[in-house]
Backbone as CSV, one residue per row, in Angstrom:
resi,resn,N_x,N_y,N_z,CA_x,CA_y,CA_z,C_x,C_y,C_z
1,MET,52.163,20.712,-8.581,51.349,19.543,-8.671,50.761,19.463,-10.076
2,GLU,50.959,18.366,-10.699,50.505,18.187,-12.071,49.163,17.459,-12.077
3,GLN,48.205,18.048,-12.753,46.889,17.412,-12.838,46.812,16.605,-14.113
4,LYS,46.234,15.436,-14.003,46.037,14.579,-15.163,44.841,15.067,-15.937
5,GLN,44.979,15.149,-17.232,43.839,15.501,-18.052,43.069,14.241,-18.379
6,GLN,41.778,14.302,-18.120,40.946,13.149,-18.422,40.563,13.202,-19.897
7,PRO,40.530,12.047,-20.527,40.189,12.048,-21.959,38.755,12.529,-22.168
8,SER,38.581,13.472,-23.051,37.261,14.038,-23.295,36.538,13.323,-24.426
9,VAL,37.230,12.474,-25.154,36.608,11.768,-26.276,35.476,10.856,-25.798
10,PRO,35.672,10.023,-24.752,34.547,9.179,-24.311,33.335,9.996,-23.861
11,TYR,33.593,11.125,-23.201,32.483,11.968,-22.756,31.758,12.579,-23.958
12,ALA,32.513,12.981,-24.942,31.905,13.550,-26.145,31.065,12.493,-26.865
13,LEU,31.572,11.255,-26.949,30.821,10.179,-27.590,29.538,9.875,-26.805
14,ALA,29.647,9.805,-25.491,28.476,9.521,-24.662,27.444,10.628,-24.813
15,GLY,27.906,11.878,-24.820,26.991,13.007,-25.001,26.326,12.970,-26.365
16,GLY,27.080,12.608,-27.373,26.516,12.508,-28.725,25.469,11.418,-28.818
17,ILE,25.719,10.271,-28.190,24.761,9.157,-28.211,23.476,9.538,-27.472
18,VAL,23.641,10.155,-26.318,22.466,10.575,-25.546,21.672,11.621,-26.320
19,GLY,22.366,12.579,-26.909,21.692,13.618,-27.698,20.970,13.040,-28.903
20,ALA,21.603,12.095,-29.587,20.961,11.464,-30.747,19.727,10.682,-30.309
21,GLY,19.814,10.000,-29.176,18.667,9.257,-28.656,17.498,10.177,-28.355
22,PHE,17.775,11.304,-27.700,16.703,12.258,-27.410,16.127,12.836,-28.700
23,GLY,16.991,13.137,-29.644,16.527,13.659,-30.925,15.643,12.653,-31.647
24,PHE,16.032,11.389,-31.613,15.258,10.328,-32.255,13.888,10.198,-31.604
25,LEU,13.877,10.235,-30.272,12.605,10.095,-29.548,11.733,11.347,-29.646
26,ALA,12.336,12.490,-29.906,11.583,13.743,-29.953,10.722,13.856,-31.206
27,SER,11.102,13.150,-32.265,10.275,13.232,-33.473,8.960,12.508,-33.212
28,PRO,7.823,13.089,-33.610,6.515,12.510,-33.273,6.313,11.099,-33.806
29,GLU,6.731,10.832,-35.023,6.516,9.507,-35.604,7.298,8.437,-34.849
30,ASN,8.561,8.711,-34.619,9.405,7.734,-33.917,8.933,7.530,-32.480
31,GLY,8.558,8.619,-31.823,8.089,8.515,-30.446,6.845,7.648,-30.337
32,LYS,5.866,7.858,-31.246,4.641,7.051,-31.221,4.942,5.587,-31.507
33,ARG,5.811,5.347,-32.471,6.147,3.975,-32.839,6.813,3.256,-31.660
34,ILE,7.726,3.930,-30.998,8.429,3.311,-29.876,7.472,3.070,-28.709
35,VAL,6.598,4.034,-28.446,5.629,3.865,-27.356,4.711,2.684,-27.654
36,ASN,4.269,2.542,-28.910,3.414,1.403,-29.277,4.153,0.081,-29.115
37,ARG,5.398,0.049,-29.520,6.174,-1.187,-29.374,6.383,-1.540,-27.909
38,ILE,6.647,-0.519,-27.110,6.845,-0.765,-25.680,5.538,-1.274,-25.071
39,GLY,4.403,-0.673,-25.477,3.103,-1.090,-24.954,2.741,-2.507,-25.351
40,GLN,3.240,-2.973,-26.491,2.934,-4.323,-26.961,3.950,-5.346,-26.479
41,SER,4.970,-4.899,-25.825,6.039,-5.794,-25.386,5.543,-6.730,-24.282
42,SER,5.726,-8.028,-24.494,5.297,-8.995,-23.472,6.179,-8.905,-22.234
43,VAL,7.434,-8.542,-22.431,8.337,-8.398,-21.282,7.851,-7.265,-20.387
44,LEU,7.451,-6.167,-21.010,6.963,-5.040,-20.229,5.654,-5.378,-19.521
45,LYS,4.773,-6.133,-20.191,3.515,-6.534,-19.555,3.784,-7.419,-18.344
46,ILE,4.714,-8.346,-18.494,5.068,-9.230,-17.375,5.663,-8.413,-16.235
47,ALA,6.557,-7.476,-16.589,7.166,-6.630,-15.561,6.097,-5.789,-14.862
48,GLY,5.128,-5.299,-15.628,4.039,-4.520,-15.038,3.217,-5.342,-14.072
49,ARG,2.935,-6.584,-14.447,2.180,-7.471,-13.551,2.956,-7.721,-12.261
50,GLU,4.258,-7.922,-12.407,5.079,-8.166,-11.217,5.107,-6.940,-10.307
51,VAL,5.215,-5.757,-10.913,5.195,-4.527,-10.117,3.845,-4.399,-9.413
52,LEU,2.768,-4.716,-10.128,1.437,-4.645,-9.530,1.302,-5.636,-8.381
53,ARG,1.769,-6.853,-8.584,1.704,-7.851,-7.502,2.514,-7.394,-6.295
54,THR,3.689,-6.841,-6.569,4.528,-6.355,-5.476,3.811,-5.236,-4.724
55,ALA,3.188,-4.327,-5.474,2.452,-3.236,-4.837,1.284,-3.775,-4.017
56,GLN,0.575,-4.766,-4.565,-0.539,-5.369,-3.824,-0.037,-6.031,-2.550
57,ASP,1.069,-6.751,-2.663,1.631,-7.403,-1.477,2.019,-6.368,-0.431
58,MET,2.634,-5.271,-0.889,3.043,-4.228,0.049,1.828,-3.595,0.716
59,LEU,0.774,-3.312,-0.061,-0.432,-2.713,0.513,-1.095,-3.651,1.510
60,THR,-1.158,-4.915,1.136,-1.757,-5.902,2.037,-0.957,-6.000,3.328
61,GLU,0.360,-6.024,3.186,1.212,-6.138,4.368,1.070,-4.908,5.264
62,GLN,1.009,-3.713,4.639,0.843,-2.494,5.426,-0.505,-2.476,6.130
63,ALA,-1.542,-2.919,5.421,-2.870,-2.957,6.041,-2.882,-3.922,7.220
64,MET,-2.280,-5.091,7.022,-2.232,-6.076,8.105,-1.424,-5.542,9.287
65,LEU,-0.311,-4.872,9.004,0.508,-4.307,10.073,-0.271,-3.251,10.842
66,ALA,-0.971,-2.384,10.113,-1.762,-1.340,10.782,-2.860,-1.957,11.637
67,LEU,-3.531,-2.974,11.108,-4.577,-3.637,11.890,-4.002,-4.325,13.120
68,ARG,-2.855,-4.966,12.927,-2.214,-5.646,14.050,-1.831,-4.646,15.139
69,GLN,-1.282,-3.489,14.714,-0.885,-2.472,15.691,-2.109,-1.909,16.416
70,ASN,-3.173,-1.658,15.654,-4.396,-1.149,16.291,-4.964,-2.162,17.268
71,ALA,-5.017,-3.408,16.833,-5.554,-4.449,17.712,-4.701,-4.594,18.963
72,THR,-3.384,-4.572,18.790,-2.485,-4.677,19.941,-2.693,-3.504,20.885
73,GLY,-2.847,-2.304,20.316,-3.086,-1.118,21.152,-4.382,-1.227,21.933
74,TYR,-5.439,-1.688,21.258,-6.722,-1.846,21.947,-6.633,-2.904,23.028
75,ILE,-6.018,-4.009,22.713,-5.889,-5.087,23.695,-5.090,-4.611,24.895
76,GLN,-3.965,-3.915,24.632,-3.122,-3.428,25.731,-3.885,-2.424,26.582
77,LYS,-4.640,-1.534,25.915,-5.390,-0.514,26.645,-6.399,-1.158,27.596
78,TYR,-7.121,-2.150,27.093,-8.146,-2.767,27.926,-7.566,-3.778,28.903
79,THR,-6.437,-4.373,28.580,-5.773,-5.266,29.528,-5.278,-4.463,30.724
80,ASP,-4.708,-3.280,30.441,-4.246,-2.421,31.532,-5.408,-2.008,32.425
81,LYS,-6.554,-1.733,31.791,-7.709,-1.331,32.590,-8.230,-2.481,33.438
82,LEU,-8.103,-3.708,32.928,-8.562,-4.858,33.700,-7.684,-5.109,34.919
83,HIS,-6.401,-4.750,34.812,-5.480,-4.963,35.922,-5.552,-3.851,36.970
84,GLU,-6.244,-2.766,36.647,-6.388,-1.679,37.612,-7.321,-2.138,38.735
85,PRO,-7.136,-1.566,39.916,-8.066,-1.909,40.998,-9.493,-1.496,40.609
86,ARG,-10.416,-2.296,41.025,-11.807,-2.078,40.644,-12.369,-0.864,41.366
87,GLN,-12.903,0.043,40.535,-13.530,1.228,41.097,-14.943,1.296,40.563
88,GLU,-15.876,1.201,41.444,-17.257,1.283,41.015,-17.660,2.743,41.001
89,THR,-18.041,3.209,39.829,-18.444,4.604,39.722,-19.880,4.810,40.192
90,ASN,-20.652,3.751,40.099,-22.039,3.849,40.513,-22.341,2.674,41.454
91,PRO,-22.322,2.903,42.760,-22.539,1.804,43.696,-23.926,1.184,43.572
92,ASP,-24.869,1.926,43.052,-26.227,1.388,42.907,-26.351,0.479,41.695
93,ALA,-25.335,0.456,40.833,-25.414,-0.322,39.596,-25.554,-1.803,39.895
94,TRP,-24.811,-2.312,40.886,-24.891,-3.735,41.207,-26.238,-4.071,41.837
95,GLU,-26.748,-3.137,42.596,-28.025,-3.384,43.245,-29.155,-3.455,42.223
96,ASN,-29.026,-2.708,41.121,-30.056,-2.681,40.083,-29.784,-3.699,38.973
97,ASN,-28.856,-4.654,39.236,-28.475,-5.687,38.280,-27.956,-5.115,36.953
98,GLN,-27.244,-3.983,37.022,-26.619,-3.413,35.844,-25.117,-3.658,35.919
99,ASP,-24.567,-4.093,34.848,-23.125,-4.347,34.803,-22.405,-3.030,34.507
100,PRO,-21.527,-2.568,35.404,-20.832,-1.293,35.171,-19.890,-1.363,33.963
101,TYR,-19.554,-2.556,33.517,-18.642,-2.693,32.380,-19.399,-2.847,31.064
102,GLN,-20.713,-2.766,31.115,-21.517,-2.918,29.905,-21.183,-1.828,28.878
103,GLU,-20.968,-0.623,29.353,-20.640,0.489,28.446,-19.323,0.225,27.729
104,LYS,-18.333,-0.273,28.452,-17.034,-0.595,27.835,-17.190,-1.737,26.841
105,TYR,-18.033,-2.677,27.180,-18.291,-3.794,26.273,-18.926,-3.290,24.987
106,GLU,-19.858,-2.378,25.111,-20.504,-1.812,23.921,-19.500,-1.027,23.078
107,GLU,-18.578,-0.311,23.731,-17.523,0.414,23.000,-16.652,-0.559,22.220
108,LEU,-16.285,-1.661,22.866,-15.466,-2.675,22.192,-16.202,-3.273,21.004
109,LYS,-17.485,-3.513,21.174,-18.268,-4.057,20.064,-18.286,-3.076,18.894
110,GLU,-18.435,-1.804,19.186,-18.457,-0.781,18.134,-17.096,-0.686,17.423
111,GLU,-16.014,-0.722,18.195,-14.676,-0.691,17.592,-14.442,-1.923,16.726
112,ASN,-14.899,-3.078,17.198,-14.776,-4.308,16.423,-15.551,-4.189,15.117
113,LYS,-16.729,-3.621,15.180,-17.547,-3.429,13.981,-16.834,-2.495,12.992
114,ASN,-16.240,-1.410,13.507,-15.508,-0.475,12.642,-14.301,-1.144,11.995
115,LEU,-13.574,-1.932,12.759,-12.423,-2.648,12.199,-12.874,-3.627,11.118
116,HIS,-13.969,-4.313,11.376,-14.505,-5.251,10.384,-14.887,-4.512,9.095
117,ASN,-15.533,-3.358,9.236,-15.914,-2.572,8.058,-14.684,-2.108,7.283
118,ASN,-13.639,-1.675,7.997,-12.409,-1.255,7.328,-11.768,-2.418,6.577
119,LEU,-11.734,-3.572,7.199,-11.177,-4.752,6.528,-11.988,-5.104,5.285
120,GLN,-13.288,-4.993,5.376,-14.150,-5.299,4.230,-13.887,-4.332,3.083
121,ARG,-13.702,-3.034,3.402,-13.407,-2.052,2.355,-12.072,-2.349,1.690
122,ILE,-11.066,-2.713,2.477,-9.754,-3.044,1.917,-9.863,-4.259,1.013
123,GLU,-10.592,-5.266,1.454,-10.765,-6.475,0.652,-11.491,-6.161,-0.651
124,ASP,-12.524,-5.307,-0.590,-13.255,-4.936,-1.799,-12.357,-4.191,-2.779
125,LYS,-11.530,-3.292,-2.271,-10.622,-2.543,-3.148,-9.598,-3.466,-3.791
126,LEU,-9.071,-4.410,-3.024,-8.110,-5.356,-3.585,-8.775,-6.241,-4.639
127,ASN,-9.997,-6.666,-4.402,-10.714,-7.475,-5.395,-10.963,-6.676,-6.668
128,THR,-11.340,-5.410,-6.536,-11.543,-4.560,-7.708,-10.242,-4.401,-8.482
129,LEU,-9.155,-4.211,-7.772,-7.850,-4.075,-8.413,-7.476,-5.352,-9.156
130,LEU,-7.735,-6.492,-8.554,-7.438,-7.763,-9.214,-8.305,-7.963,-10.452
131,GLU,-9.557,-7.520,-10.395,-10.438,-7.631,-11.562,-9.913,-6.775,-12.709
132,VAL,-9.455,-5.567,-12.404,-8.918,-4.675,-13.432,-7.663,-5.285,-14.048
133,VAL,-6.819,-5.856,-13.217,-5.595,-6.493,-13.725,-5.956,-7.686,-14.586
134,GLY,-6.939,-8.467,-14.171,-7.365,-9.632,-14.949,-7.905,-9.214,-16.314
135,LYS,-8.649,-8.133,-16.375,-9.172,-7.634,-17.649,-8.027,-7.153,-18.539
136,ASP,-7.024,-6.481,-17.943,-5.876,-6.017,-18.722,-5.082,-7.178,-19.281
137,GLU,-4.981,-8.248,-18.530,-4.212,-9.405,-18.989,-4.930,-10.118,-20.126
138,GLN,-6.264,-10.077,-20.130,-7.037,-10.764,-21.155,-7.126,-9.970,-22.441
139,SER,-6.984,-8.637,-22.350,-7.085,-7.839,-23.568,-5.825,-8.003,-24.405
140,PRO,-5.957,-7.988,-25.763,-4.791,-8.237,-26.627,-3.803,-7.118,-26.611
């Protein structure tokens, strides 16, 4: 069986180009100059903004998905409990005009408050992030 020899000239040229590029970038003066040019590039700034927007969209979507899943879980949990046959744990509760479901209602109120606080924190973080991006866009 005869094996074909692959031409080594293109590989040698590619290796030489890559090596020269690394050598060029390794010198301190050239590296600083290139980094400054890249930092001043409007194309790179636009690309950075797009990446940031994409990241913000992804974070927002993940937060909304997590909230939706939590809300669905809570709703399902309490819907299932509502469909269960009624069991009074304290028969005297009705006689004393106490609602046996008041405790569950208070738990739901507390969970709702916690969810609201979490949403507020997420919104505050996103607003802070947008402010930082706005300041970066305004700086020369």
